[in-house]
OpenMM code with the backbone's topology and positions (N, CA, C; nanometers):
from openmm import Vec3, app, unit

residues = "UNK UNK UNK UNK UNK UNK UNK UNK UNK UNK UNK UNK UNK UNK UNK UNK UNK UNK UNK UNK UNK UNK UNK UNK UNK UNK UNK UNK UNK UNK UNK UNK UNK UNK UNK UNK UNK UNK UNK UNK UNK UNK UNK UNK UNK UNK UNK UNK UNK UNK UNK UNK UNK UNK UNK UNK UNK UNK UNK UNK UNK UNK UNK UNK UNK UNK UNK UNK UNK UNK UNK UNK UNK UNK UNK UNK UNK UNK UNK UNK UNK UNK UNK UNK UNK UNK UNK UNK UNK UNK UNK UNK UNK UNK UNK UNK UNK UNK UNK UNK UNK UNK UNK UNK".split()
positions = [
    Vec3(1.9288, 3.4648, -0.9359),
    Vec3(1.8208, 3.5093, -0.8501),
    Vec3(1.8699, 3.5049, -0.7058),
    Vec3(1.8437, 3.6128, -0.6334),
    Vec3(1.8767, 3.6196, -0.4914),
    Vec3(1.7496, 3.6040, -0.4101),
    Vec3(1.7665, 3.5560, -0.2883),
    Vec3(1.6483, 3.5445, -0.2028),
    Vec3(1.6843, 3.5668, -0.0582),
    Vec3(1.5855, 3.6172, 0.0129),
    Vec3(1.5929, 3.6241, 0.1577),
    Vec3(1.5246, 3.4987, 0.2084),
    Vec3(1.5956, 3.4219, 0.2880),
    Vec3(1.5403, 3.3011, 0.3483),
    Vec3(1.5081, 3.3348, 0.4933),
    Vec3(1.3855, 3.3066, 0.5346),
    Vec3(1.3419, 3.3331, 0.6718),
    Vec3(1.2986, 3.2024, 0.7373),
    Vec3(1.3656, 3.1658, 0.8439),
    Vec3(1.3305, 3.0473, 0.9228),
    Vec3(1.2463, 3.0971, 1.0396),
    Vec3(1.1228, 3.0495, 1.0482),
    Vec3(1.0275, 3.1086, 1.1420),
    Vec3(0.9810, 3.0107, 1.2487),
    Vec3(0.9508, 3.0669, 1.3663),
    Vec3(0.8883, 2.9929, 1.4759),
    Vec3(0.7622, 3.0660, 1.5165),
    Vec3(0.6528, 2.9943, 1.5196),
    Vec3(0.5236, 3.0554, 1.5534),
    Vec3(0.5205, 3.0953, 1.7002),
    Vec3(0.4278, 3.1828, 1.7338),
    Vec3(0.4071, 3.2193, 1.8741),
    Vec3(0.3666, 3.0936, 1.9500),
    Vec3(0.4269, 3.0719, 2.0624),
    Vec3(0.4052, 2.9491, 2.1397),
    Vec3(0.2587, 2.9284, 2.1770),
    Vec3(0.1894, 3.0375, 2.2080),
    Vec3(0.0501, 3.0240, 2.2525),
    Vec3(-0.0492, 3.0138, 2.1372),
    Vec3(-0.0024, 3.0227, 2.0147),
    Vec3(-0.0902, 3.0235, 1.8986),
    Vec3(-0.1147, 2.8810, 1.8484),
    Vec3(-0.2399, 2.8500, 1.8203),
    Vec3(-0.2730, 2.7193, 1.7641),
    Vec3(-0.2126, 2.7073, 1.6240),
    Vec3(-0.1736, 2.5862, 1.5875),
    Vec3(-0.1099, 2.5616, 1.4581),
    Vec3(-0.1977, 2.6112, 1.3425),
    Vec3(-0.3246, 2.5824, 1.3468),
    Vec3(-0.4155, 2.6223, 1.2391),
    Vec3(-0.4260, 2.7743, 1.2287),
    Vec3(-0.4275, 2.8422, 1.3428),
    Vec3(-0.4330, 2.9882, 1.3426),
    Vec3(-0.3040, 3.0478, 1.2852),
    Vec3(-0.1927, 2.9875, 1.3212),
    Vec3(-0.0634, 3.0295, 1.2665),
    Vec3(-0.0626, 3.0172, 1.1144),
    Vec3(-0.1025, 2.9014, 1.0645),
    Vec3(-0.1042, 2.8793, 0.9198),
    Vec3(-0.1978, 2.9766, 0.8487),
    Vec3(-0.3141, 2.9971, 0.9044),
    Vec3(-0.4110, 3.0885, 0.8432),
    Vec3(-0.3568, 3.2313, 0.8383),
    Vec3(-0.2966, 3.2771, 0.9477),
    Vec3(-0.2438, 3.4132, 0.9497),
    Vec3(-0.1294, 3.4281, 0.8500),
    Vec3(-0.0388, 3.3330, 0.8506),
    Vec3(0.0761, 3.3385, 0.7606),
    Vec3(0.0317, 3.3365, 0.6147),
    Vec3(-0.0636, 3.2513, 0.5845),
    Vec3(-0.1093, 3.2328, 0.4467),
    Vec3(-0.1994, 3.3454, 0.3962),
    Vec3(-0.2810, 3.4028, 0.4843),
    Vec3(-0.3818, 3.4981, 0.4390),
    Vec3(-0.3574, 3.6431, 0.4792),
    Vec3(-0.2947, 3.6662, 0.5926),
    Vec3(-0.2775, 3.8034, 0.6427),
    Vec3(-0.1379, 3.8594, 0.6165),
    Vec3(-0.0357, 3.7845, 0.6549),
    Vec3(0.1013, 3.8352, 0.6429),
    Vec3(0.1376, 3.8650, 0.4976),
    Vec3(0.0870, 3.7876, 0.4076),
    Vec3(0.1184, 3.8075, 0.2652),
    Vec3(0.0739, 3.9454, 0.2167),
    Vec3(-0.0281, 4.0036, 0.2775),
    Vec3(-0.0732, 4.1358, 0.2332),
    Vec3(0.0312, 4.2428, 0.2620),
    Vec3(0.1063, 4.2273, 0.3710),
    Vec3(0.2135, 4.3221, 0.4022),
    Vec3(0.3344, 4.2945, 0.3123),
    Vec3(0.3690, 4.1684, 0.2967),
    Vec3(0.4835, 4.1313, 0.2130),
    Vec3(0.4609, 4.1736, 0.0682),
    Vec3(0.3382, 4.1696, 0.0220),
    Vec3(0.3096, 4.2054, -0.1175),
    Vec3(0.3420, 4.3517, -0.1484),
    Vec3(0.3626, 4.4331, -0.0476),
    Vec3(0.3960, 4.5739, -0.0670),
    Vec3(0.5453, 4.5980, -0.0910),
    Vec3(0.6282, 4.4941, -0.0785),
    Vec3(0.7726, 4.5098, -0.0972),
    Vec3(0.8015, 4.5347, -0.2456),
    Vec3(0.8587, 4.6513, -0.2790),
    Vec3(0.8924, 4.6790, -0.4186),
    Vec3(0.9993, 4.5815, -0.4684),
    Vec3(0.9947, 4.5515, -0.5953),
    Vec3(1.0939, 4.4665, -0.6620),
    Vec3(1.0871, 4.3199, -0.6221),
    Vec3(0.9911, 4.2820, -0.5397),
    Vec3(0.9762, 4.1423, -0.5003),
    Vec3(0.9262, 4.0631, -0.6203),
    Vec3(1.0008, 3.9586, -0.6582),
    Vec3(0.9656, 3.8795, -0.7763),
    Vec3(0.8824, 3.7565, -0.7418),
    Vec3(0.9043, 3.7037, -0.6225),
    Vec3(0.8352, 3.5810, -0.5835),
    Vec3(0.8401, 3.5697, -0.4318),
    Vec3(0.7324, 3.5139, -0.3739),
    Vec3(0.7270, 3.4920, -0.2297),
    Vec3(0.6684, 3.3541, -0.2067),
    Vec3(0.7399, 3.2698, -0.1336),
    Vec3(0.6891, 3.1359, -0.1034),
    Vec3(0.6948, 3.1129, 0.0472),
    Vec3(0.6025, 3.0301, 0.0954),
    Vec3(0.6082, 2.9840, 0.2338),
    Vec3(0.6016, 2.8317, 0.2328),
    Vec3(0.6678, 2.7723, 0.3305),
    Vec3(0.6696, 2.6262, 0.3422),
    Vec3(0.6591, 2.5896, 0.4898),
    Vec3(0.5366, 2.5668, 0.5374),
    Vec3(0.5201, 2.5246, 0.6763),
    Vec3(0.5761, 2.3835, 0.6965),
    Vec3(0.6285, 2.3575, 0.8143),
    Vec3(0.6806, 2.2253, 0.8468),
    Vec3(0.5673, 2.1226, 0.8440),
    Vec3(0.5963, 2.0062, 0.7883),
    Vec3(0.4957, 1.8998, 0.7860),
    Vec3(0.4799, 1.8334, 0.9223),
    Vec3(0.5880, 1.8267, 0.9981),
    Vec3(0.5844, 1.7717, 1.1336),
    Vec3(0.6470, 1.8736, 1.2284),
    Vec3(0.5718, 1.9785, 1.2610),
    Vec3(0.6300, 2.0865, 1.3425),
    Vec3(0.6753, 2.0412, 1.4807),
    Vec3(0.6163, 1.9357, 1.5309),
    Vec3(0.6542, 1.8897, 1.6648),
    Vec3(0.7975, 1.8356, 1.6686),
    Vec3(0.8541, 1.7990, 1.5543),
    Vec3(0.9915, 1.7484, 1.5512),
    Vec3(1.0859, 1.8363, 1.4698),
    Vec3(1.0347, 1.9390, 1.4059),
    Vec3(1.1169, 2.0268, 1.3218),
    Vec3(1.1827, 2.1360, 1.4053),
    Vec3(1.3028, 2.1797, 1.3674),
    Vec3(1.3671, 2.2879, 1.4424),
    Vec3(1.3009, 2.4241, 1.4212),
    Vec3(1.2268, 2.4377, 1.3108),
    Vec3(1.1514, 2.5599, 1.2812),
    Vec3(1.0106, 2.5204, 1.2390),
    Vec3(0.9184, 2.6157, 1.2485),
    Vec3(0.7807, 2.5895, 1.2069),
    Vec3(0.7603, 2.6111, 1.0574),
    Vec3(0.8571, 2.6737, 0.9933),
    Vec3(0.8456, 2.6920, 0.8490),
    Vec3(0.9558, 2.7792, 0.7933),
    Vec3(0.9504, 2.7924, 0.6607),
    Vec3(1.0480, 2.8716, 0.5861),
    Vec3(0.9723, 2.9621, 0.4897),
    Vec3(1.0142, 3.0871, 0.4824),
    Vec3(0.9622, 3.1790, 0.3805),
    Vec3(1.0794, 3.2206, 0.2928),
    Vec3(1.0510, 3.2416, 0.1636),
    Vec3(1.1547, 3.2861, 0.0714),
    Vec3(1.1026, 3.4039, -0.0095),
    Vec3(1.1816, 3.5101, -0.0115),
    Vec3(1.1487, 3.6309, -0.0868),
    Vec3(1.2545, 3.6469, -0.1957),
    Vec3(1.2134, 3.6434, -0.3210),
    Vec3(1.3060, 3.6425, -0.4345),
    Vec3(1.3204, 3.7808, -0.4971),
    Vec3(1.4447, 3.8147, -0.5315),
    Vec3(1.4776, 3.9424, -0.5934),
    Vec3(1.5793, 3.9204, -0.7047),
    Vec3(1.5876, 4.0167, -0.7957),
    Vec3(1.6828, 4.0094, -0.9060),
    Vec3(1.8246, 4.0479, -0.8639),
    Vec3(1.8400, 4.1385, -0.7668),
    Vec3(1.9730, 4.1896, -0.7325),
    Vec3(1.9771, 4.2359, -0.5865),
    Vec3(2.0984, 4.2584, -0.5391),
    Vec3(2.1128, 4.3122, -0.4035),
    Vec3(2.0545, 4.4529, -0.3964),
    Vec3(2.0643, 4.5273, -0.5060),
    Vec3(2.0054, 4.6612, -0.5087),
    Vec3(1.8542, 4.6542, -0.4916),
    Vec3(1.7918, 4.5556, -0.5560),
    Vec3(1.6469, 4.5388, -0.5413),
    Vec3(1.6100, 4.5064, -0.3968),
    Vec3(1.6929, 4.4269, -0.3300),
    Vec3(1.6673, 4.3961, -0.1891),
    Vec3(1.6803, 4.5232, -0.1053),
    Vec3(1.7900, 4.5949, -0.1246),
    Vec3(1.8143, 4.7163, -0.0465),
    Vec3(1.7080, 4.8220, -0.0714),
    Vec3(1.6645, 4.8370, -0.1964),
    Vec3(1.5627, 4.9367, -0.2297),
    Vec3(1.4236, 4.8952, -0.1836),
    Vec3(1.4033, 4.7651, -0.1633),
    Vec3(1.2707, 4.7151, -0.1320),
    Vec3(1.2246, 4.7385, 0.0102),
    Vec3(1.3182, 4.7626, 0.1000),
    Vec3(1.2820, 4.7718, 0.2409),
    Vec3(1.3097, 4.9106, 0.2966),
    Vec3(1.2100, 4.9961, 0.2865),
    Vec3(1.2194, 5.1265, 0.3505),
    Vec3(1.2072, 5.1072, 0.5009),
    Vec3(1.2470, 5.2055, 0.5750),
    Vec3(1.2370, 5.1981, 0.7207),
    Vec3(1.0916, 5.1770, 0.7642),
    Vec3(1.0004, 5.2471, 0.7011),
    Vec3(0.8579, 5.2349, 0.7345),
    Vec3(0.8049, 5.0949, 0.7028),
    Vec3(0.8356, 5.0431, 0.5853),
    Vec3(0.7873, 4.9100, 0.5479),
    Vec3(0.8504, 4.8033, 0.6357),
    Vec3(0.9782, 4.8160, 0.6641),
    Vec3(1.0456, 4.7199, 0.7507),
    Vec3(0.9797, 4.7180, 0.8882),
    Vec3(0.9462, 4.8344, 0.9407),
    Vec3(0.8776, 4.8436, 1.0706),
    Vec3(0.7427, 4.7736, 1.0655),
    Vec3(0.6664, 4.7961, 0.9585),
    Vec3(0.5344, 4.7339, 0.9451),
    Vec3(0.5449, 4.5819, 0.9346),
    Vec3(0.6454, 4.5339, 0.8630),
    Vec3(0.6654, 4.3887, 0.8519),
    Vec3(0.6975, 4.3303, 0.9885),
    Vec3(0.7884, 4.3932, 1.0617),
    Vec3(0.8262, 4.3440, 1.1953),
    Vec3(0.7064, 4.3456, 1.2910),
    Vec3(0.6269, 4.4504, 1.2874),
    Vec3(0.5080, 4.4563, 1.3730),
    Vec3(0.4102, 4.3447, 1.3388),
    Vec3(0.3934, 4.3178, 1.2101),
    Vec3(0.3034, 4.2108, 1.1698),
    Vec3(0.3594, 4.0747, 1.2119),
    Vec3(0.4881, 4.0551, 1.1986),
    Vec3(0.5491, 3.9283, 1.2404),
    Vec3(0.5280, 3.9031, 1.3887),
    Vec3(0.5285, 4.0081, 1.4690),
    Vec3(0.5071, 3.9922, 1.6125),
    Vec3(0.3679, 3.9375, 1.6446),
    Vec3(0.2749, 3.9517, 1.5529),
    Vec3(0.1390, 3.9008, 1.5758),
    Vec3(0.1320, 3.7480, 1.5698),
    Vec3(0.2261, 3.6846, 1.4967),
    Vec3(0.2151, 3.5403, 1.4821),
    Vec3(0.3469, 3.4640, 1.4958),
    Vec3(0.4593, 3.5347, 1.5137),
    Vec3(0.5885, 3.4679, 1.5242),
    Vec3(0.6591, 3.5015, 1.6550),
    Vec3(0.7290, 3.4023, 1.7093),
    Vec3(0.8175, 3.4254, 1.8239),
    Vec3(0.9573, 3.4616, 1.7770),
    Vec3(0.9995, 3.4046, 1.6631),
    Vec3(1.1321, 3.4376, 1.6128),
    Vec3(1.1389, 3.4216, 1.4611),
    Vec3(1.2314, 3.4981, 1.4025),
    Vec3(1.2594, 3.4916, 1.2592),
    Vec3(1.4104, 3.5026, 1.2426),
    Vec3(1.4710, 3.4017, 1.1825),
    Vec3(1.6130, 3.4059, 1.1487),
    Vec3(1.6226, 3.4192, 0.9973),
    Vec3(1.6943, 3.5210, 0.9495),
    Vec3(1.7011, 3.5448, 0.8054),
    Vec3(1.8448, 3.5518, 0.7558),
    Vec3(1.8589, 3.5214, 0.6282),
    Vec3(1.9851, 3.5418, 0.5588),
    Vec3(1.9560, 3.5561, 0.4099),
    Vec3(2.0504, 3.6184, 0.3381),
    Vec3(2.0374, 3.6349, 0.1935),
    Vec3(2.1218, 3.5278, 0.1275),
    Vec3(2.0658, 3.4650, 0.0242),
    Vec3(2.1351, 3.3579, -0.0467),
    Vec3(2.1184, 3.3751, -0.1969),
    Vec3(2.2144, 3.3227, -0.2703),
    Vec3(2.2053, 3.3173, -0.4161),
    Vec3(2.1625, 3.1763, -0.4530),
    Vec3(2.0459, 3.1652, -0.5122),
    Vec3(1.9926, 3.0334, -0.5448),
    Vec3(2.0670, 2.9728, -0.6632),
    Vec3(2.1015, 2.8452, -0.6504),
    Vec3(2.1651, 2.7693, -0.7577),
    Vec3(2.0900, 2.6381, -0.7718),
    Vec3(2.0174, 2.6233, -0.8797),
    Vec3(1.9418, 2.5006, -0.9025),
    Vec3(2.0366, 2.3902, -0.9447),
    Vec3(2.0324, 2.2801, -0.8727),
    Vec3(2.1169, 2.1649, -0.9025),
    Vec3(2.0426, 2.0593, -0.9839),
    Vec3(1.9185, 2.0350, -0.9468),
    Vec3(1.8330, 1.9395, -1.0162),
    Vec3(1.6954, 2.0027, -1.0289),
    Vec3(1.6348, 1.9932, -1.1448),
    Vec3(1.4993, 2.0460, -1.1644),
    Vec3(1.4230, 1.9500, -1.2539),
    Vec3(1.3433, 1.8662, -1.1944),
    Vec3(1.2656, 1.7658, -1.2672),
    Vec3(1.1240, 1.8118, -1.2969),
    Vec3(1.0931, 1.9406, -1.2698),
    Vec3(0.9568, 1.9883, -1.2903),
    Vec3(0.9251, 2.0140, -1.4350),
] * unit.nanometer
topology = app.Topology()
chain = topology.addChain("A")
for resn in residues:
    res = topology.addResidue(resn, chain)
    for name in ("N", "CA", "C"):
        topology.addAtom(name, app.Element.getBySymbol(name[0]), res)
């Protein structure tokens, strides 16, 4: 399984609760339009005042082709515009997940 990992920082002027609400309830509606997306998770920082980022999002795909096919120019533009509503920065990279321990 491949994933896009996004390290996010909320807009400085945005209240923490507003950031969480937007990320959890609004942004997901745009992300849900990505074709071939198998899973989407968000993980807000528990102590944002001491964390280097305000949270992490992960978008899971079966292959690099699925990632490349999933982001049309139009959809990518819409995602970026939506991110500007609640984020100051997004650092992303693609990774191949390797589970080392799974006690679930």
